[in-house]
N, CA, C and O atoms as a GROMACS GRO file, in nm:
protein
  616
    1MET      N    1  -1.484   2.231   0.737
    1MET     CA    2  -1.621   2.170   0.753
    1MET      C    3  -1.706   2.181   0.854
    1MET      O    4  -1.639   2.217   0.951
    2THR      N    5  -1.834   2.167   0.889
    2THR     CA    6  -1.883   2.124   0.956
    2THR      C    7  -2.023   2.003   0.928
    2THR      O    8  -2.077   1.990   0.818
    3VAL      N    9  -2.052   1.947   1.018
    3VAL     CA   10  -2.133   1.881   0.981
    3VAL      C   11  -2.310   1.958   0.986
    3VAL      O   12  -2.349   2.034   1.074
    4GLY      N   13  -2.375   1.920   0.893
    4GLY     CA   14  -2.492   2.036   0.890
    4GLY      C   15  -2.480   2.098   0.769
    4GLY      O   16  -2.590   2.110   0.716
    5GLN      N   17  -2.359   2.160   0.679
    5GLN     CA   18  -2.318   2.291   0.639
    5GLN      C   19  -2.313   2.182   0.489
    5GLN      O   20  -2.309   2.060   0.471
    6LYS      N   21  -2.314   2.343   0.371
    6LYS     CA   22  -2.279   2.286   0.232
    6LYS      C   23  -2.150   2.168   0.216
    6LYS      O   24  -2.043   2.195   0.270
    7ALA      N   25  -2.161   2.062   0.155
    7ALA     CA   26  -2.028   1.981   0.158
    7ALA      C   27  -1.942   2.067   0.006
    7ALA      O   28  -2.006   2.103  -0.093
    8PRO      N   29  -1.827   2.080   0.016
    8PRO     CA   30  -1.730   2.124  -0.082
    8PRO      C   31  -1.730   2.049  -0.174
    8PRO      O   32  -1.685   1.936  -0.188
    9GLY      N   33  -1.801   2.142  -0.263
    9GLY     CA   34  -1.795   2.103  -0.440
    9GLY      C   35  -1.662   2.028  -0.525
    9GLY      O   36  -1.554   2.073  -0.487
   10PHE      N   37  -1.657   1.974  -0.580
   10PHE     CA   38  -1.579   1.927  -0.688
   10PHE      C   39  -1.638   1.894  -0.772
   10PHE      O   40  -1.757   1.867  -0.786
   11GLU      N   41  -1.489   1.892  -0.886
   11GLU     CA   42  -1.529   1.824  -1.039
   11GLU      C   43  -1.415   1.734  -1.048
   11GLU      O   44  -1.319   1.794  -0.999
   12LEU      N   45  -1.371   1.592  -1.096
   12LEU     CA   46  -1.252   1.508  -1.086
   12LEU      C   47  -1.292   1.472  -1.229
   12LEU      O   48  -1.396   1.506  -1.285
   13LEU      N   49  -1.156   1.370  -1.296
   13LEU     CA   50  -1.180   1.295  -1.358
   13LEU      C   51  -1.173   1.119  -1.313
   13LEU      O   52  -1.079   1.056  -1.263
   14ALA      N   53  -1.286   1.082  -1.345
   14ALA     CA   54  -1.338   0.904  -1.297
   14ALA      C   55  -1.294   0.817  -1.364
   14ALA      O   56  -1.291   0.812  -1.487
   15SER      N   57  -1.244   0.720  -1.268
   15SER     CA   58  -1.241   0.601  -1.347
   15SER      C   59  -1.295   0.549  -1.521
   15SER      O   60  -1.235   0.490  -1.611
   16ASN      N   61  -1.390   0.588  -1.512
   16ASN     CA   62  -1.444   0.567  -1.642
   16ASN      C   63  -1.416   0.650  -1.744
   16ASN      O   64  -1.460   0.644  -1.859
   17GLY      N   65  -1.335   0.735  -1.693
   17GLY     CA   66  -1.289   0.877  -1.878
   17GLY      C   67  -1.309   0.983  -1.828
   17GLY      O   68  -1.224   1.072  -1.842
   18GLU      N   69  -1.488   1.017  -1.717
   18GLU     CA   70  -1.516   1.109  -1.776
   18GLU      C   71  -1.502   1.238  -1.620
   18GLU      O   72  -1.431   1.220  -1.522
   19LYS      N   73  -1.587   1.351  -1.642
   19LYS     CA   74  -1.553   1.428  -1.520
   19LYS      C   75  -1.674   1.411  -1.469
   19LYS      O   76  -1.774   1.379  -1.533
   20VAL      N   77  -1.665   1.435  -1.329
   20VAL     CA   78  -1.768   1.415  -1.235
   20VAL      C   79  -1.782   1.480  -1.170
   20VAL      O   80  -1.679   1.497  -1.105
   21LYS      N   81  -1.895   1.565  -1.128
   21LYS     CA   82  -1.926   1.684  -1.010
   21LYS      C   83  -2.005   1.618  -0.893
   21LYS      O   84  -2.111   1.562  -0.920
   22LEU      N   85  -1.955   1.623  -0.747
   22LEU     CA   86  -2.063   1.629  -0.663
   22LEU      C   87  -2.183   1.687  -0.707
   22LEU      O   88  -2.283   1.637  -0.656
   23SER      N   89  -2.204   1.783  -0.791
   23SER     CA   90  -2.391   1.882  -0.774
   23SER      C   91  -2.388   1.749  -0.885
   23SER      O   92  -2.509   1.730  -0.871
   24ASP      N   93  -2.359   1.672  -0.957
   24ASP     CA   94  -2.404   1.578  -1.065
   24ASP      C   95  -2.471   1.467  -0.966
   24ASP      O   96  -2.554   1.401  -1.028
   25TYR      N   97  -2.461   1.437  -0.862
   25TYR     CA   98  -2.533   1.373  -0.747
   25TYR      C   99  -2.688   1.417  -0.652
   25TYR      O  100  -2.748   1.355  -0.564
   26GLN      N  101  -2.714   1.555  -0.720
   26GLN     CA  102  -2.804   1.634  -0.631
   26GLN      C  103  -2.930   1.520  -0.654
   26GLN      O  104  -2.979   1.462  -0.751
   27GLY      N  105  -2.951   1.524  -0.501
   27GLY     CA  106  -3.099   1.453  -0.499
   27GLY      C  107  -3.053   1.276  -0.446
   27GLY      O  108  -3.142   1.194  -0.425
   28LYS      N  109  -2.972   1.257  -0.439
   28LYS     CA  110  -2.925   1.144  -0.388
   28LYS      C  111  -2.815   1.199  -0.284
   28LYS      O  112  -2.762   1.309  -0.274
   29ASN      N  113  -2.798   1.046  -0.187
   29ASN     CA  114  -2.642   1.081  -0.082
   29ASN      C  115  -2.584   0.968  -0.137
   29ASN      O  116  -2.610   0.861  -0.191
   30VAL      N  117  -2.456   1.068  -0.085
   30VAL     CA  118  -2.331   1.029  -0.197
   30VAL      C  119  -2.264   1.019  -0.066
   30VAL      O  120  -2.268   1.092   0.033
   31VAL      N  121  -2.170   0.860  -0.104
   31VAL     CA  122  -2.119   0.819   0.015
   31VAL      C  123  -1.955   0.787  -0.054
   31VAL      O  124  -1.908   0.689  -0.113
   32LEU      N  125  -1.883   0.960  -0.002
   32LEU     CA  126  -1.747   0.965  -0.050
   32LEU      C  127  -1.667   0.972   0.016
   32LEU      O  128  -1.642   1.057   0.101
   33TYR      N  129  -1.577   0.817  -0.035
   33TYR     CA  130  -1.439   0.782   0.069
   33TYR      C  131  -1.397   0.783   0.009
   33TYR      O  132  -1.420   0.757  -0.109
   34PHE      N  133  -1.216   0.846   0.120
   34PHE     CA  134  -1.103   0.878   0.067
   34PHE      C  135  -1.035   0.739   0.111
   34PHE      O  136  -1.078   0.657   0.192
   35TYR      N  137  -0.922   0.736   0.039
   35TYR     CA  138  -0.825   0.642   0.047
   35TYR      C  139  -0.720   0.668  -0.005
   35TYR      O  140  -0.712   0.736  -0.107
   36PRO      N  141  -0.567   0.594   0.086
   36PRO     CA  142  -0.472   0.601   0.016
   36PRO      C  143  -0.387   0.584  -0.141
   36PRO      O  144  -0.325   0.660  -0.215
   37LYS      N  145  -0.425   0.438  -0.143
   37LYS     CA  146  -0.393   0.402  -0.297
   37LYS      C  147  -0.452   0.237  -0.303
   37LYS      O  148  -0.464   0.144  -0.223
   38ASP      N  149  -0.483   0.265  -0.466
   38ASP     CA  150  -0.503   0.187  -0.524
   38ASP      C  151  -0.429   0.062  -0.512
   38ASP      O  152  -0.308   0.078  -0.524
   39MET      N  153  -0.492  -0.128  -0.480
   39MET     CA  154  -0.419  -0.197  -0.478
   39MET      C  155  -0.315  -0.215  -0.347
   39MET      O  156  -0.219  -0.292  -0.344
   40THR      N  157  -0.348  -0.143  -0.263
   40THR     CA  158  -0.318  -0.191  -0.152
   40THR      C  159  -0.429  -0.272  -0.068
   40THR      O  160  -0.548  -0.297  -0.085
   41PRO      N  161  -0.297  -0.310   0.066
   41PRO     CA  162  -0.428  -0.418   0.167
   41PRO      C  163  -0.518  -0.413   0.225
   41PRO      O  164  -0.604  -0.499   0.246
   42GLY      N  165  -0.503  -0.256   0.276
   42GLY     CA  166  -0.703  -0.213   0.313
   42GLY      C  167  -0.722  -0.165   0.262
   42GLY      O  168  -0.842  -0.146   0.280
   43CYS      N  169  -0.677  -0.080   0.145
   43CYS     CA  170  -0.745  -0.018   0.032
   43CYS      C  171  -0.872  -0.139  -0.051
   43CYS      O  172  -0.995  -0.144  -0.038
   44THR      N  173  -0.774  -0.226  -0.137
   44THR     CA  174  -0.894  -0.342  -0.120
   44THR      C  175  -0.989  -0.346  -0.043
   44THR      O  176  -1.099  -0.299  -0.072
   45THR      N  177  -0.956  -0.412   0.086
   45THR     CA  178  -1.030  -0.459   0.164
   45THR      C  179  -1.137  -0.395   0.142
   45THR      O  180  -1.233  -0.449   0.086
   46GLU      N  181  -1.138  -0.203   0.206
   46GLU     CA  182  -1.223  -0.141   0.174
   46GLU      C  183  -1.310  -0.166   0.045
   46GLU      O  184  -1.423  -0.215   0.036
   47ALA      N  185  -1.237  -0.126  -0.040
   47ALA     CA  186  -1.344  -0.121  -0.183
   47ALA      C  187  -1.398  -0.229  -0.196
   47ALA      O  188  -1.516  -0.228  -0.231
   48CYS      N  189  -1.330  -0.360  -0.170
   48CYS     CA  190  -1.470  -0.464  -0.215
   48CYS      C  191  -1.575  -0.496  -0.060
   48CYS      O  192  -1.672  -0.571  -0.054
   49ASP      N  193  -1.519  -0.415   0.048
   49ASP     CA  194  -1.663  -0.430   0.126
   49ASP      C  195  -1.793  -0.320   0.041
   49ASP      O  196  -1.915  -0.339   0.035
   50PHE      N  197  -1.713  -0.209  -0.012
   50PHE     CA  198  -1.795  -0.087  -0.043
   50PHE      C  199  -1.881  -0.185  -0.165
   50PHE      O  200  -1.994  -0.151  -0.200
   51ARG      N  201  -1.825  -0.288  -0.213
   51ARG     CA  202  -1.863  -0.364  -0.324
   51ARG      C  203  -2.020  -0.433  -0.314
   51ARG      O  204  -2.138  -0.419  -0.346
   52ASP      N  205  -1.927  -0.512  -0.250
   52ASP     CA  206  -2.021  -0.612  -0.190
   52ASP      C  207  -2.121  -0.582  -0.106
   52ASP      O  208  -2.165  -0.665  -0.026
   53GLN      N  209  -2.174  -0.444  -0.118
   53GLN     CA  210  -2.242  -0.357  -0.021
   53GLN      C  211  -2.308  -0.274  -0.073
   53GLN      O  212  -2.368  -0.190  -0.007
   54HIS      N  213  -2.311  -0.279  -0.248
   54HIS     CA  214  -2.281  -0.180  -0.325
   54HIS      C  215  -2.502  -0.157  -0.313
   54HIS      O  216  -2.573  -0.062  -0.279
   55GLU      N  217  -2.534  -0.299  -0.360
   55GLU     CA  218  -2.663  -0.301  -0.396
   55GLU      C  219  -2.756  -0.209  -0.274
   55GLU      O  220  -2.827  -0.108  -0.274
   56ASN      N  221  -2.714  -0.298  -0.189
   56ASN     CA  222  -2.753  -0.198   0.002
   56ASN      C  223  -2.737  -0.063  -0.040
   56ASN      O  224  -2.843  -0.002  -0.024
   57PHE      N  225  -2.648   0.004  -0.086
   57PHE     CA  226  -2.640   0.139  -0.065
   57PHE      C  227  -2.754   0.176  -0.168
   57PHE      O  228  -2.858   0.221  -0.120
   58GLU      N  229  -2.744   0.162  -0.322
   58GLU     CA  230  -2.830   0.155  -0.439
   58GLU      C  231  -2.956   0.140  -0.372
   58GLU      O  232  -3.050   0.220  -0.375
   59ASP      N  233  -2.951   0.029  -0.312
   59ASP     CA  234  -3.161   0.048  -0.239
   59ASP      C  235  -3.167   0.174  -0.133
   59ASP      O  236  -3.276   0.214  -0.091
   60LEU      N  237  -3.043   0.234  -0.091
   60LEU     CA  238  -3.124   0.379   0.025
   60LEU      C  239  -3.068   0.472  -0.111
   60LEU      O  240  -2.972   0.541  -0.075
   61ASP      N  241  -3.102   0.493  -0.265
   61ASP     CA  242  -3.091   0.581  -0.334
   61ASP      C  243  -2.927   0.668  -0.282
   61ASP      O  244  -2.908   0.790  -0.277
   62ALA      N  245  -2.847   0.578  -0.257
   62ALA     CA  246  -2.707   0.631  -0.220
   62ALA      C  247  -2.625   0.586  -0.323
   62ALA      O  248  -2.656   0.474  -0.364
   63VAL      N  249  -2.516   0.649  -0.384
   63VAL     CA  250  -2.431   0.681  -0.439
   63VAL      C  251  -2.298   0.658  -0.372
   63VAL      O  252  -2.259   0.733  -0.283
   64ILE      N  253  -2.235   0.564  -0.411
   64ILE     CA  254  -2.074   0.537  -0.362
   64ILE      C  255  -1.946   0.626  -0.459
   64ILE      O  256  -1.981   0.635  -0.577
   65LEU      N  257  -1.867   0.663  -0.442
   65LEU     CA  258  -1.746   0.724  -0.483
   65LEU      C  259  -1.622   0.714  -0.399
   65LEU      O  260  -1.620   0.742  -0.279
   66GLY      N  261  -1.534   0.678  -0.459
   66GLY     CA  262  -1.396   0.658  -0.398
   66GLY      C  263  -1.333   0.789  -0.439
   66GLY      O  264  -1.383   0.864  -0.523
   67VAL      N  265  -1.193   0.816  -0.357
   67VAL     CA  266  -1.115   0.907  -0.374
   67VAL      C  267  -0.984   0.878  -0.327
   67VAL      O  268  -0.950   0.856  -0.211
   68SER      N  269  -0.890   0.881  -0.466
   68SER     CA  270  -0.708   0.905  -0.414
   68SER      C  271  -0.635   0.925  -0.523
   68SER      O  272  -0.641   0.881  -0.638
   69PRO      N  273  -0.564   1.003  -0.467
   69PRO     CA  274  -0.431   1.071  -0.582
   69PRO      C  275  -0.421   0.968  -0.677
   69PRO      O  276  -0.405   1.032  -0.781
   70ASP      N  277  -0.420   0.842  -0.710
   70ASP     CA  278  -0.431   0.798  -0.827
   70ASP      C  279  -0.426   0.805  -0.920
   70ASP      O  280  -0.539   0.848  -0.947
   71PRO      N  281  -0.349   0.791  -1.055
   71PRO     CA  282  -0.391   0.834  -1.201
   71PRO      C  283  -0.521   0.766  -1.229
   71PRO      O  284  -0.580   0.706  -1.139
   72VAL      N  285  -0.568   0.773  -1.347
   72VAL     CA  286  -0.677   0.750  -1.381
   72VAL      C  287  -0.645   0.570  -1.455
   72VAL      O  288  -0.738   0.492  -1.477
   73ASP      N  289  -0.525   0.541  -1.478
   73ASP     CA  290  -0.516   0.406  -1.568
   73ASP      C  291  -0.494   0.319  -1.461
   73ASP      O  292  -0.504   0.197  -1.470
   74LYS      N  293  -0.454   0.403  -1.321
   74LYS     CA  294  -0.401   0.288  -1.201
   74LYS      C  295  -0.557   0.254  -1.145
   74LYS      O  296  -0.573   0.157  -1.072
   75HIS      N  297  -0.675   0.343  -1.184
   75HIS     CA  298  -0.780   0.333  -1.092
   75HIS      C  299  -0.904   0.254  -1.183
   75HIS      O  300  -1.015   0.229  -1.135
   76GLU      N  301  -0.868   0.223  -1.305
   76GLU     CA  302  -0.891   0.222  -1.425
   76GLU      C  303  -0.878   0.042  -1.397
   76GLU      O  304  -0.969  -0.040  -1.409
   77LYS      N  305  -0.733   0.014  -1.355
   77LYS     CA  306  -0.658  -0.147  -1.316
   77LYS      C  307  -0.724  -0.196  -1.200
   77LYS      O  308  -0.720  -0.316  -1.169
   78PHE      N  309  -0.795  -0.096  -1.122
   78PHE     CA  310  -0.828  -0.092  -0.977
   78PHE      C  311  -0.994  -0.205  -0.963
   78PHE      O  312  -1.032  -0.304  -0.902
   79VAL      N  313  -1.043  -0.107  -1.062
   79VAL     CA  314  -1.148  -0.149  -1.089
   79VAL      C  315  -1.202  -0.276  -1.176
   79VAL      O  316  -1.313  -0.328  -1.166
   80ASP      N  317  -1.083  -0.319  -1.273
   80ASP     CA  318  -1.131  -0.404  -1.356
   80ASP      C  319  -1.106  -0.479  -1.288
   80ASP      O  320  -1.196  -0.562  -1.278
   81LYS      N  321  -0.958  -0.515  -1.184
   81LYS     CA  322  -0.943  -0.624  -1.117
   81LYS      C  323  -0.977  -0.677  -1.011
   81LYS      O  324  -0.937  -0.780  -0.955
   82HIS      N  325  -1.096  -0.558  -0.972
   82HIS     CA  326  -1.198  -0.635  -0.835
   82HIS      C  327  -1.314  -0.618  -0.837
   82HIS      O  328  -1.383  -0.645  -0.738
   83GLY      N  329  -1.381  -0.555  -0.982
   83GLY     CA  330  -1.501  -0.602  -0.996
   83GLY      C  331  -1.570  -0.437  -0.970
   83GLY      O  332  -1.688  -0.439  -0.933
   84LEU      N  333  -1.529  -0.347  -0.980
   84LEU     CA  334  -1.617  -0.224  -0.864
   84LEU      C  335  -1.717  -0.172  -0.905
   84LEU      O  336  -1.685  -0.076  -0.975
   85PRO      N  337  -1.838  -0.186  -0.897
   85PRO     CA  338  -1.922  -0.108  -0.959
   85PRO      C  339  -1.959   0.031  -0.944
   85PRO      O  340  -2.045   0.082  -1.016
   86PHE      N  341  -1.894   0.098  -0.850
   86PHE     CA  342  -1.864   0.246  -0.838
   86PHE      C  343  -1.740   0.317  -0.898
   86PHE      O  344  -1.633   0.260  -0.918
   87LEU      N  345  -1.762   0.438  -0.925
   87LEU     CA  346  -1.660   0.539  -0.958
   87LEU      C  347  -1.532   0.544  -0.874
   87LEU      O  348  -1.543   0.529  -0.752
   88LEU      N  349  -1.443   0.558  -0.914
   88LEU     CA  350  -1.318   0.629  -0.796
   88LEU      C  351  -1.241   0.706  -0.913
   88LEU      O  352  -1.213   0.683  -1.031
   89LEU      N  353  -1.219   0.823  -0.805
   89LEU     CA  354  -1.212   0.988  -0.852
   89LEU      C  355  -1.056   0.988  -0.838
   89LEU      O  356  -0.985   0.932  -0.754
   90VAL      N  357  -1.020   1.081  -0.965
   90VAL     CA  358  -0.864   1.130  -0.923
   90VAL      C  359  -0.815   1.256  -0.905
   90VAL      O  360  -0.802   1.343  -0.990
   91ASP      N  361  -0.785   1.259  -0.774
   91ASP     CA  362  -0.716   1.343  -0.732
   91ASP      C  363  -0.608   1.364  -0.657
   91ASP      O  364  -0.591   1.354  -0.535
   92GLU      N  365  -0.471   1.425  -0.828
   92GLU     CA  366  -0.380   1.399  -0.782
   92GLU      C  367  -0.301   1.503  -0.753
   92GLU      O  368  -0.179   1.490  -0.739
   93ASP      N  369  -0.367   1.624  -0.740
   93ASP     CA  370  -0.298   1.727  -0.707
   93ASP      C  371  -0.337   1.776  -0.512
   93ASP      O  372  -0.294   1.868  -0.441
   94HIS      N  373  -0.432   1.663  -0.487
   94HIS     CA  374  -0.475   1.654  -0.415
   94HIS      C  375  -0.568   1.767  -0.283
   94HIS      O  376  -0.576   1.774  -0.160
   95LYS      N  377  -0.627   1.847  -0.414
   95LYS     CA  378  -0.713   1.948  -0.372
   95LYS      C  379  -0.840   1.925  -0.294
   95LYS      O  380  -0.884   1.971  -0.188
   96VAL      N  381  -0.891   1.826  -0.398
   96VAL     CA  382  -1.045   1.776  -0.264
   96VAL      C  383  -1.011   1.711  -0.156
   96VAL      O  384  -1.093   1.713  -0.065
   97ALA      N  385  -0.896   1.646  -0.139
   97ALA     CA  386  -0.854   1.563  -0.010
   97ALA      C  387  -0.845   1.689   0.083
   97ALA      O  388  -0.872   1.696   0.203
   98GLU      N  389  -0.792   1.804  -0.017
   98GLU     CA  390  -0.738   1.923   0.116
   98GLU      C  391  -0.869   2.038   0.182
   98GLU      O  392  -0.872   2.113   0.279
   99ASP      N  393  -0.975   2.002   0.067
   99ASP     CA  394  -1.089   2.083   0.109
   99ASP      C  395  -1.189   1.995   0.188
   99ASP      O  396  -1.303   2.026   0.223
  100TYR      N  397  -1.137   1.902   0.205
  100TYR     CA  398  -1.180   1.807   0.291
  100TYR      C  399  -1.173   1.768   0.436
  100TYR      O  400  -1.261   1.722   0.509
  101GLY      N  401  -1.023   1.803   0.463
  101GLY     CA  402  -0.900   1.794   0.560
  101GLY      C  403  -0.908   1.654   0.580
  101GLY      O  404  -0.967   1.603   0.675
  102VAL      N  405  -0.823   1.566   0.454
  102VAL     CA  406  -0.799   1.475   0.492
  102VAL      C  407  -0.678   1.430   0.398
  102VAL      O  408  -0.671   1.319   0.346
  103TRP      N  409  -0.575   1.542   0.382
  103TRP     CA  410  -0.490   1.551   0.314
  103TRP      C  411  -0.342   1.622   0.464
  103TRP      O  412  -0.287   1.732   0.480
  104LYS      N  413  -0.333   1.498   0.533
  104LYS     CA  414  -0.266   1.499   0.624
  104LYS      C  415  -0.091   1.430   0.612
  104LYS      O  416  -0.044   1.365   0.519
  105LEU      N  417  -0.019   1.475   0.746
  105LEU     CA  418   0.122   1.444   0.761
  105LEU      C  419   0.081   1.281   0.816
  105LEU      O  420  -0.014   1.244   0.886
  106LYS      N  421   0.213   1.187   0.743
  106LYS     CA  422   0.152   1.103   0.808
  106LYS      C  423   0.298   1.012   0.826
  106LYS      O  424   0.381   1.029   0.736
  107LYS      N  425   0.329   0.926   0.928
  107LYS     CA  426   0.458   0.844   0.976
  107LYS      C  427   0.429   0.684   0.934
  107LYS      O  428   0.338   0.624   0.989
  108ASN      N  429   0.498   0.631   0.849
  108ASN     CA  430   0.531   0.524   0.844
  108ASN      C  431   0.674   0.451   0.876
  108ASN      O  432   0.764   0.507   0.812
  109PHE      N  433   0.714   0.359   0.943
  109PHE     CA  434   0.875   0.267   0.983
  109PHE      C  435   0.925   0.400   1.001
  109PHE      O  436   1.037   0.387   0.952
  110GLY      N  437   0.915   0.558   1.051
  110GLY     CA  438   1.000   0.608   1.081
  110GLY      C  439   1.012   0.748   0.978
  110GLY      O  440   1.053   0.863   0.990
  111LYS      N  441   0.954   0.669   0.876
  111LYS     CA  442   0.962   0.784   0.779
  111LYS      C  443   0.837   0.921   0.756
  111LYS      O  444   0.727   0.868   0.774
  112GLU      N  445   0.821   1.063   0.726
  112GLU     CA  446   0.717   1.105   0.714
  112GLU      C  447   0.692   1.181   0.578
  112GLU      O  448   0.772   1.236   0.502
  113TYR      N  449   0.558   1.167   0.571
  113TYR     CA  450   0.507   1.230   0.444
  113TYR      C  451   0.353   1.295   0.418
  113TYR      O  452   0.279   1.315   0.515
  114MET      N  453   0.326   1.314   0.333
  114MET     CA  454   0.189   1.417   0.300
  114MET      C  455   0.091   1.244   0.234
  114MET      O  456   0.128   1.170   0.143
  115GLY      N  457   0.002   1.235   0.296
  115GLY     CA  458  -0.096   1.162   0.201
  115GLY      C  459  -0.214   1.175   0.258
  115GLY      O  460  -0.242   1.264   0.338
  116ILE      N  461  -0.316   1.056   0.206
  116ILE     CA  462  -0.473   1.075   0.254
  116ILE      C  463  -0.484   0.999   0.429
  116ILE      O  464  -0.440   0.889   0.462
  117GLU      N  465  -0.533   1.066   0.486
  117GLU     CA  466  -0.614   0.988   0.587
  117GLU      C  467  -0.748   0.963   0.519
  117GLU      O  468  -0.820   1.041   0.457
  118ARG      N  469  -0.771   0.775   0.558
  118ARG     CA  470  -0.841   0.722   0.520
  118ARG      C  471  -0.971   0.804   0.604
  118ARG      O  472  -0.960   0.844   0.720
  119SER      N  473  -1.106   0.822   0.511
  119SER     CA  474  -1.184   0.885   0.577
  119SER      C  475  -1.283   0.870   0.470
  119SER      O  476  -1.257   0.845   0.352
  120THR      N  477  -1.441   0.894   0.542
  120THR     CA  478  -1.576   0.891   0.454
  120THR      C  479  -1.692   1.002   0.492
  120THR      O  480  -1.751   0.983   0.598
  121PHE      N  481  -1.716   1.079   0.438
  121PHE     CA  482  -1.832   1.130   0.454
  121PHE      C  483  -1.946   1.124   0.379
  121PHE      O  484  -1.940   1.115   0.256
  122ILE      N  485  -2.045   1.128   0.438
  122ILE     CA  486  -2.195   1.080   0.382
  122ILE      C  487  -2.250   1.258   0.372
  122ILE      O  488  -2.252   1.354   0.450
  123ILE      N  489  -2.282   1.235   0.248
  123ILE     CA  490  -2.352   1.372   0.210
  123ILE      C  491  -2.516   1.385   0.218
  123ILE      O  492  -2.565   1.278   0.254
  124ASP      N  493  -2.577   1.451   0.204
  124ASP     CA  494  -2.757   1.412   0.183
  124ASP      C  495  -2.758   1.473   0.051
  124ASP      O  496  -2.680   1.546  -0.012
  125LYS      N  497  -2.878   1.418   0.027
  125LYS     CA  498  -2.975   1.457  -0.093
  125LYS      C  499  -2.974   1.616  -0.135
  125LYS      O  500  -3.012   1.666  -0.241
  126ASP      N  501  -2.921   1.680  -0.023
  126ASP     CA  502  -2.949   1.883  -0.102
  126ASP      C  503  -2.770   1.900  -0.074
  126ASP      O  504  -2.700   2.001  -0.077
  127GLY      N  505  -2.740   1.778  -0.051
  127GLY     CA  506  -2.554   1.862  -0.041
  127GLY      C  507  -2.504   1.946   0.010
  127GLY      O  508  -2.449   2.052  -0.023
  128ASN      N  509  -2.542   1.850   0.169
  128ASN     CA  510  -2.483   1.928   0.299
  128ASN      C  511  -2.430   1.809   0.379
  128ASN      O  512  -2.511   1.716   0.378
  129LEU      N  513  -2.346   1.791   0.431
  129LEU     CA  514  -2.254   1.693   0.559
  129LEU      C  515  -2.321   1.632   0.629
  129LEU      O  516  -2.365   1.670   0.737
  130SER      N  517  -2.342   1.520   0.573
  130SER     CA  518  -2.450   1.485   0.749
  130SER      C  519  -2.368   1.395   0.834
  130SER      O  520  -2.407   1.376   0.949
  131LYS      N  521  -2.251   1.333   0.791
  131LYS     CA  522  -2.217   1.235   0.887
  131LYS      C  523  -2.032   1.235   0.780
  131LYS      O  524  -2.004   1.247   0.661
  132GLU      N  525  -1.934   1.209   0.932
  132GLU     CA  526  -1.784   1.198   0.897
  132GLU      C  527  -1.745   1.122   0.914
  132GLU      O  528  -1.840   1.053   0.951
  133TRP      N  529  -1.642   1.050   0.920
  133TRP     CA  530  -1.552   0.932   1.000
  133TRP      C  531  -1.398   0.999   0.948
  133TRP      O  532  -1.366   1.035   0.835
  134ARG      N  533  -1.344   0.999   1.033
  134ARG     CA  534  -1.186   1.080   1.018
  134ARG      C  535  -1.133   0.897   1.027
  134ARG      O  536  -1.206   0.799   1.037
  135LYS      N  537  -0.986   0.903   1.017
  135LYS     CA  538  -0.916   0.766   1.047
  135LYS      C  539  -0.960   0.683   1.057
  135LYS      O  540  -0.963   0.639   1.172
  136VAL      N  541  -1.034   0.592   0.939
  136VAL     CA  542  -1.129   0.479   0.984
  136VAL      C  543  -1.046   0.363   0.924
  136VAL      O  544  -0.966   0.336   0.835
  137LYS      N  545  -1.147   0.285   1.075
  137LYS     CA  546  -1.057   0.180   1.034
  137LYS      C  547  -1.133   0.036   0.950
  137LYS      O  548  -1.241  -0.016   0.980
  138VAL      N  549  -1.058   0.002   0.862
  138VAL     CA  550  -1.160  -0.053   0.758
  138VAL      C  551  -1.220  -0.175   0.784
  138VAL      O  552  -1.296  -0.206   0.692
  139LYS      N  553  -1.212  -0.285   0.906
  139LYS     CA  554  -1.273  -0.380   0.962
  139LYS      C  555  -1.443  -0.300   1.020
  139LYS      O  556  -1.471  -0.214   1.103
  140GLY      N  557  -1.519  -0.379   0.932
  140GLY     CA  558  -1.691  -0.293   0.985
  140GLY      C  559  -1.736  -0.142   0.912
  140GLY      O  560  -1.841  -0.083   0.884
  141HIS      N  561  -1.640  -0.126   0.906
  141HIS     CA  562  -1.713   0.012   0.880
  141HIS      C  563  -1.798   0.070   0.750
  141HIS      O  564  -1.844   0.183   0.734
  142VAL      N  565  -1.802  -0.030   0.675
  142VAL     CA  566  -1.920  -0.040   0.529
  142VAL      C  567  -2.025  -0.046   0.584
  142VAL      O  568  -2.105   0.046   0.570
  143GLU      N  569  -2.049  -0.136   0.648
  143GLU     CA  570  -2.173  -0.191   0.742
  143GLU      C  571  -2.163  -0.040   0.828
  143GLU      O  572  -2.267   0.020   0.797
  144GLU      N  573  -2.107   0.019   0.893
  144GLU     CA  574  -2.151   0.160   0.986
  144GLU      C  575  -2.196   0.258   0.930
  144GLU      O  576  -2.285   0.330   0.976
  145ALA      N  577  -2.130   0.274   0.803
  145ALA     CA  578  -2.192   0.363   0.701
  145ALA      C  579  -2.359   0.329   0.625
  145ALA      O  580  -2.442   0.420   0.616
  146LEU      N  581  -2.384   0.204   0.580
  146LEU     CA  582  -2.433   0.180   0.534
  146LEU      C  583  -2.577   0.162   0.638
  146LEU      O  584  -2.685   0.177   0.581
  147GLN      N  585  -2.576   0.133   0.780
  147GLN     CA  586  -2.641   0.175   0.902
  147GLN      C  587  -2.677   0.292   0.949
  147GLN      O  588  -2.764   0.294   1.037
  148TYR      N  589  -2.624   0.403   0.906
  148TYR     CA  590  -2.564   0.527   0.913
  148TYR      C  591  -2.728   0.575   0.814
  148TYR      O  592  -2.839   0.581   0.867
  149ILE      N  593  -2.705   0.596   0.700
  149ILE     CA  594  -2.762   0.604   0.614
  149ILE      C  595  -2.944   0.547   0.592
  149ILE      O  596  -3.038   0.601   0.532
  150GLN      N  597  -2.937   0.451   0.650
  150GLN     CA  598  -3.056   0.347   0.696
  150GLN      C  599  -3.115   0.407   0.755
  150GLN      O  600  -3.218   0.455   0.708
  151GLU      N  601  -3.080   0.429   0.875
  151GLU     CA  602  -3.107   0.486   1.042
  151GLU      C  603  -3.143   0.657   0.988
  151GLU      O  604  -3.264   0.670   1.005
  152ASN      N  605  -3.104   0.746   0.949
  152ASN     CA  606  -3.101   0.882   0.931
  152ASN      C  607  -3.121   0.953   0.798
  152ASN      O  608  -3.162   1.069   0.791
  153LEU      N  609  -3.084   0.860   0.665
  153LEU     CA  610  -3.166   0.983   0.576
  153LEU      C  611  -3.212   0.851   0.422
  153LEU      O  612  -3.184   0.842   0.303
  154SER      N  613  -3.286   0.783   0.514
  154SER     CA  614  -3.359   0.652   0.418
  154SER      C  615  -3.525   0.758   0.389
  154SER      O  616  -3.618   0.710   0.324
   0.00000   0.00000   0.00000
């Protein structure tokens, strides 16, 4: 996957119980962010940062979509608890994470396991990958993504 090329398409179940396809958002900028797990501290901070900037993204004709391997019921609880105004997508078999190259071997407290590497992709109105951030550090990231769209895609 290379910046400038067509972003990998997908169809996933969303936190509202409906199936969502990337192609549903043709004509809009898409902020596709992958995160490891609902209700964990870093993921909650990131989701709430996106929530707090949601209207600013909307003003730039940008849609926010969060993706994790969590099932739909966990996504629903996460959305309800934190008032998230955007969809969270279910990637239980991590196929989309693999397509985007974010399903990685991780290490934590000496244990190795496969999981999501926190990453964000900006997909332009034509469905092309415009920008990617991998191994995202949460602090300040949402503002950086917003600024990128303001300066490059608005």
